[in-house]
C-alpha positions in Angstrom: 0.0 57.1 54.4 -2.8 55.2 51.8 -5.1 57.8 49.9 -8.1 58.3 52.0 -11.9 59.1 50.4 -13.4 62.4 51.0 -16.5 60.3 52.2 -17.9 56.9 52.1 -19.3 57.6 49.0 -17.0 58.4 47.1 -14.5 55.3 48.0 -12.5 53.1 45.3 -10.4 49.5 46.3 -7.6 51.8 45.0 -8.8 54.4 47.5 -9.7 52.4 50.9 -10.9 54.9 54.1 -8.5 54.0 57.3 -9.7 55.2 60.6 -6.8 55.5 63.6 -9.6 55.6 66.9 -12.1 53.4 69.4 -14.3 51.7 66.2 -18.4 53.0 67.9 -16.6 56.7 67.6 -15.1 56.0 64.0 -18.2 54.2 62.4 -20.1 57.0 64.1 -18.9 59.4 61.2 -19.7 56.8 58.5 -23.2 57.9 56.5 -26.4 54.8 57.1 -26.4 52.3 55.1 -22.9 52.7 53.5 -21.3 49.3 53.8 -22.6 45.8 51.8 -20.4 43.7 54.4 -18.9 43.9 57.7 -15.8 41.0 58.1 -14.2 41.7 61.4 -12.7 39.8 64.1 -13.6 41.5 67.4 -11.8 41.0 71.0 -13.0 37.7 72.7 -12.8 39.1 76.0 -9.6 36.3 77.3 -6.2 36.6 75.9 -3.7 38.2 77.9 -2.9 41.0 75.3 -3.3 44.6 75.3 -5.6 44.5 72.4 -8.1 41.9 74.4 -9.5 45.8 76.0 -13.4 45.9 76.8 -15.9 47.5 74.3 -19.3 48.5 74.1 -21.4 45.6 72.4 -24.3 47.3 72.0 -23.0 50.8 70.7 -21.2 48.6 68.3 -24.1 46.0 67.4 -26.1 49.5 66.7 -23.5 51.1 64.6 -23.2 48.1 62.2 -26.7 47.7 62.0 -26.6 51.6 60.5 -23.6 51.5 58.3 -25.1 48.3 56.7 -27.4 48.8 53.0 -30.4 46.9 53.4 -29.8 43.0 52.0 -26.0 43.6 53.9 -23.7 40.9 55.3 -22.0 41.1 58.6 -19.2 37.9 59.7 -18.1 37.8 62.8 -15.3 35.5 64.5 -15.7 34.4 68.0 -15.9 32.3 70.4 -17.5 31.3 74.3 -19.3 33.6 76.5 -18.4 36.8 74.1 -19.4 35.0 71.3 -22.4 34.1 71.8 -23.2 37.7 73.6 -22.1 39.5 70.4 -24.9 36.6 68.6 -27.4 36.9 71.1 -27.2 41.2 70.6 -27.2 41.2 66.6 -30.0 39.0 66.7 -32.1 41.1 68.8 -31.3 43.9 67.3 -32.9 42.4 64.2 -30.1 41.0 62.2 -31.2 36.9 60.7 -28.9 34.4 61.9 -28.0 33.3 58.4 -24.5 30.1 58.7 -21.8 29.4 60.7 -18.8 28.6 59.2 -16.1 26.7 60.8 -12.1 27.5 60.0 -10.8 24.1 60.3 -6.6 24.8 61.1 -6.1 21.3 60.8 -3.7 21.7 63.9 -4.2 22.5 67.2 -3.2 26.3 68.7 -2.5 25.3 72.0 -1.4 22.6 73.9 -2.5 24.1 77.1 -6.5 23.3 77.2 -8.0 20.2 78.1 -9.5 19.5 74.8 -7.1 20.3 71.7 -8.6 22.7 70.1 -7.9 23.3 66.3 -10.7 25.4 65.0 -13.0 29.1 64.6 -16.0 30.3 64.6 -17.5 33.1 62.4 -21.2 33.1 62.5 -23.1 35.0 59.4 -25.9 37.4 60.3 -28.0 39.2 57.5 -30.1 42.5 57.7 -32.9 41.7 56.0 -33.3 39.4 53.4 -29.4 39.5 52.6 -28.1 35.9 52.2 -24.7 34.4 51.3 -24.1 33.9 47.7 -22.9 30.9 46.0 -19.1 30.4 45.6 -17.2 27.9 43.5 -13.2 26.8 45.0 -11.1 26.2 42.4 -10.2 22.6 42.5 -6.6 22.5 42.8 -7.1 24.7 46.0 -9.7 22.1 47.2 -7.5 19.4 46.3 -4.4 21.3 48.6 -6.3 20.7 51.6 -7.2 17.5 51.6 -5.4 15.3 48.8 -6.7 12.2 49.1 -9.8 13.5 47.0 -7.5 14.0 44.4 -7.7 10.2 43.8 -11.2 9.8 43.9 -12.3 12.3 41.4 -9.7 11.6 39.1 -10.8 7.7 39.2 -14.3 8.7 38.6 -13.4 10.8 35.4 -11.1 8.2 33.8 -13.5 5.6 34.4 -16.9 7.8 32.5 -13.6 8.0 29.5 -13.8 4.4 28.6 -17.9 4.2 28.4 -18.8 4.8 25.4 -22.4 7.4 26.2 -20.2 8.7 29.2 -17.5 9.9 26.8 -20.5 11.3 24.3 -21.4 13.2 27.2 -18.2 14.9 28.4 -17.1 16.0 24.8 -21.1 17.7 24.8 -20.1 19.4 27.5 -16.6 20.3 27.3 -17.7 21.9 23.7 -20.7 24.3 25.7 -18.7 25.2 28.6 -16.3 26.9 26.5 -19.1 28.7 24.9 -19.4 30.3 28.1 -22.8 29.2 30.1 -22.8 29.7 33.4 -23.9 25.5 34.5 -24.9 22.5 32.7 -28.5 23.2 33.3 -28.9 26.3 31.3 -27.1 24.0 27.8 -28.3 23.1 25.1 -29.5 19.4 24.4 -29.3 18.6 28.9 -32.9 17.6 28.3 -31.1 14.4 26.5 -29.1 13.8 29.1 -30.2 14.1 32.2 -31.6 10.7 34.6 -33.9 9.7 36.2 -33.9 10.6 40.0 -34.2 8.4 42.5 -38.0 8.9 44.6 -35.9 9.7 47.4 -33.7 11.8 46.4 -36.2 13.5 44.6 -38.3 13.7 47.6 -34.9 15.7 49.7 -33.2 17.6 46.7 -34.4 20.5 44.0 -31.9 19.9 42.3 -32.3 18.9 38.7 -35.7 19.2 36.0 -38.8 17.7 37.3 -36.9 14.8 39.8 -34.3 14.2 37.1 -30.9 15.0 37.1 -27.1 14.8 35.9 -25.2 12.2 35.0 -22.5 11.5 38.1 -19.4 11.4 35.6 -20.8 15.7 34.0 -21.0 16.9 38.2 -17.5 15.4 38.6 -16.3 17.1 35.4 -18.4 20.9 36.0 -16.5 20.4 39.7 -13.2 19.8 38.4 -13.7 22.5 35.7 -15.8 25.7 37.7 -14.4 24.1 41.4 -17.0 23.3 44.1 -19.2 25.0 46.1 -18.2 26.3 49.0 -19.0 24.3 52.5 -19.4 25.2 55.6 -15.9 24.1 56.7 -13.7 26.1 55.2 -9.4 24.7 55.1 -6.7 27.5 54.2 -3.0 25.6 52.3 -0.3 25.8 54.4 1.0 28.2 51.5 -1.8 30.4 52.1 -1.8 31.0 55.9 0.8 33.5 56.3 3.0 33.7 52.5 6.2 35.9 52.9 8.5 34.9 56.0 5.5 32.9 57.9 5.2 35.4 60.6 2.3 37.2 62.1 1.9 41.3 62.3 -1.0 40.2 65.2 -1.3 37.9 67.8 -4.8 37.1 66.1 -4.1 37.3 62.7 -6.2 35.7 60.1 -5.2 34.7 57.1 -5.9 36.5 53.9 -6.5 33.6 51.3 -9.5 32.3 54.5 -11.0 36.7 54.3 -11.0 36.3 50.8 -13.4 33.6 51.0 -15.2 35.1 53.7 -15.6 38.4 51.5 -17.0 36.2 48.7 -19.5 34.5 50.5 -21.0 37.7 52.2 -20.5 40.2 49.7 -21.3 41.3 46.4 -18.8 42.5 43.0 -17.4 45.8 44.2 -19.6 46.1 47.8 -18.3 48.0 50.3 -16.5 46.0 52.6 -15.5 47.1 56.4 -13.7 45.8 59.5 -14.1 48.0 62.6 -11.2 46.1 64.0 -8.6 45.5 61.6 -5.7 45.1 63.2 -2.9 44.5 60.5 -4.9 45.1 58.1 -6.0 41.3 56.6 -9.5 42.7 55.7 -8.5 45.8 54.1 -5.4 43.3 51.3 -8.2 40.5 51.0 -10.9 43.2 50.2 -8.8 45.2 48.3 -6.8 43.1 45.9 -10.9 41.5 44.5 -11.8 44.8 43.9 -13.9 46.4 46.7 -14.2 49.2 48.4 -12.4 49.0 52.5 -13.1 50.9 55.2 -10.8 50.1 58.8 -10.9 51.3 61.8 -7.9 50.4 64.4 -7.7 52.0 67.9 -3.6 50.9 68.2 -1.2 53.2 66.6 1.5 50.4 66.1 -1.3 48.1 64.5 -2.6 50.6 62.2 0.5 51.3 60.7 1.1 47.9 60.0 -2.5 47.6 59.2 -1.5 51.3 56.6 1.8 49.6 55.3 0.7 46.6 53.9 -2.9 47.4 52.5 -0.5 50.5 50.6 2.1 47.7 49.5 -0.4 45.5 48.3 -1.5 48.1 46.1 1.5 48.9 45.1 2.3 45.5 43.9 -1.4 45.4 42.3 -0.3 48.1 40.3 2.9 46.9 38.7 1.2 43.5 37.8 -0.8 46.3 35.9 2.7 48.2 33.4 
């Protein structure tokens, strides 16, 4: 069995707390404000599966609000009437809607419905003033899901290298990037490289300094090196959907990489992640893999064992890589 912390306050990323039982009852045993983010995929109530059972949404929302720290976020998958009801309950409980994220599956998941469905929705709510974090996705991952972007990005930077002034800008940027500056706007000498922003853009955007902005070739270079800011539509590379043998352990299993990106948006570094509908443990794998303490709850004995096995195996592989 995965080592269990004696209490949530003593959790570490290598000692997750995995609980088997009904989620509301399990959460009632957790202290107030012990979780930074709840990332979960509740039953949708339309699947023909033994796990798509009724659950007390009102009591569940009450416990989510209680265990979330001030500023914490909750991200839930869903669709249809049950998703609408859950969002309404979260709102009425005092949580603030912050964002809607779409998982673009690229391919349709079923040929049966009259509308070819190829996405899932995720809503993000906050307790208090919390907001999603600014996250950058590596350029290589971005082009892997949209190869057409590769040619345009390379063409823009290559064109800039033929321009004497642009070449000097790029040398300046690369020199200071290696020194560890967070962005070009914080680098020494940036004032000499800012351009006047057109009046319309100046009204619509707060980016830049006093109506001035970076040249496009520096923006594209920064994107190549630092990655692109996470968007509201997430695509996952086919190799990252279900790695290994490509099979799912759970009928509604989500890709670990998708959950890694949601956790990055919703949870601060080292913060605690909770999944009250743990299933086969994908959220737990994503959380501990990035240094987050994890609390998971699962009612089904078989899937609980799957989750335990996957999380334990992932922790073991991480430990092996350290030596």
